[in-house]
N, C-alpha and C positions, 0 to 999 in steps of 0.2 A: 792682960794676956796679949802676946805678940800675934800679929797676923801672919807671921812666917811659919812655915812648916817646922815641926819639932827638930829636924836634923839639918837646919840651915837651907831648906829648899826655897822655892818661890813663895812670894807673898800671896796669901790667900785673897781671893777676890771678895768683894763686898758680899755680905749675907751672914746668916747665922751658921753656927756649927763650928767644928774644929777640924784640924787636919787639912788635907788637900781639898781644893775645890772640886766639885763634881766635874767629870770629863765626858764629852760626847765625841764620837768619831763619825765622820761622814765621808762618803766617796763622792768625788767630783769628776766630771769629764775633764780631759786635758785642756780643752778650750776654757772652761769655767775656772779651772785652777790657774791658768795663765792670766786670765782677766782679773782674778782675785789678787794675785801677786802684783800685777801692774797697778791696780787701783790702790792697794795698800802702800806701795812705794810712793805713788803720786801724792797720797795724803799723809805720808810720814808715819804710818801706823804699821803694826804687825798684822799679818793676815788674821791671826786669832782675834785681835781687837776689832778689826773691820767686820769679821763674822759676828762678834758679840753685838756690835752696834746695829748691824742689819737685823739680827734676831730680835733685839730689844725694840727696834722701830716697828717691825712686823707684828710683834705681840701687842704693842701699844695700840696699833691700828685694829687688831682683832678685838681687844678689850672694848674699844669705843664702839665697834660694830655690834658686839654682843650686848652692850649696854644700851643700844638704840640711839647713839649719837654719832653722827658723821660731821657735825658742824664745826668742830674745833681742832681737828688734828692735821688738816692740810688744806691748802688753797690750790694745790696742783690739780687741774682738771682731769688729767690722765688718771691719777690715783683715785680721785673721786668717782670717775666713771667706772673704774674697776670695782670699787667698793659698792657702788650702786648696783652694778651687774651681779656681784656676789649676793647682795641682799635680795635681789629679784630672783635669782636662781634658787636660793634657799626657800623663798616663799612659794615659788612655783613647784618645787619638789614637795613641799608640805601639802599644797593643794592637790597635786596629782596623787599623793598617797591617800588623801581624803576621797578623791574620786575613785581610786581603786578599791577602797573599802566601803564605798557608799552602799546603803541598804537597798537602793533601787536605781533605775536608770535616770529618773528625774533628778535625783540628788547628784548622781555621777555627772550628768550633763551640766548641772549648775557649776560644779567645780572646774570642769573642762572649759566652760565659757569664761569663768573668772580668770583662768590662766591666760586664755587668749586676750582677754581685756587688759590685763596688766602688761602683757607683752606689747600690745598695741600702744599702750600708754608710754612704755619705755622707748619704743621706736620713735615717738614724737618728741623726745627730749633732746634738745641741742647739747651736744657733748661739751660745749664751751660755757653753758649756763650753770655756773657753780651753785647758785641758789636753788635752781630747780632740781639739780642732782641731789643736793642735801635734803631738800624737802621730800623727795620721793624715797630716798634711802631711809630716812627716819620713819616715814609712814609705812614703808614695806616691812621694816624691822619690827615696828610696833604691831602691825597686822599679824605677822607671823607669831609674835609672842602672845597676842590675844588668842589666836587660833590654838596654839599649844596649850595655853592656860584653860581654855574652854574644853579642850579634849581631856585634860587632866581632871577637871571638875566633873566631867561626865563619867569618868571611869570609876 
C-alpha cells in the first residue's frame, strides 16, 4: 500500500494507519512564529518539520525522565539542570501533598522538613557538574516513584 493519500495528496508520515496523518494546530505569538520561520530557513527545513523535530526531542526527554534515567539523553548542562529541577519540583509537590494529607502534625512536619532538605541539597549542586545533576535527578525520580508506589500499596 502506498504512503500517499488516496487522491494524490501528501505522503503519509511514518506510523500506522491509513489516510491523512493526524493534524494538530497551535497558536504562536508573532515573535515565536518569526523565530520559527527564521530557524527553519536557516536549517533548510519546513516549519512543520522543525516543529516535529522539536516535539520528538521534547517527548524523548520526557520519556527518559519518567523512566527514571537522565544519564543518556544529553550532555548539555543547561538542559540537565532544567530536567533536574523538574524532577525536584515533581518530588516536592508529591511530598507537600503528603504533608497536606498527613494524619497528624508530626507527620506533616516530617514531609515539610524533607522538602526543605531536598531544596537545600539542590541549592548545593554546581550547575556545571553534569554527574551530580544526573545522580540527583535519577535519585529524585526514583524516590518519587517509590513514594507513589508505597501510596498505591497502602490504598
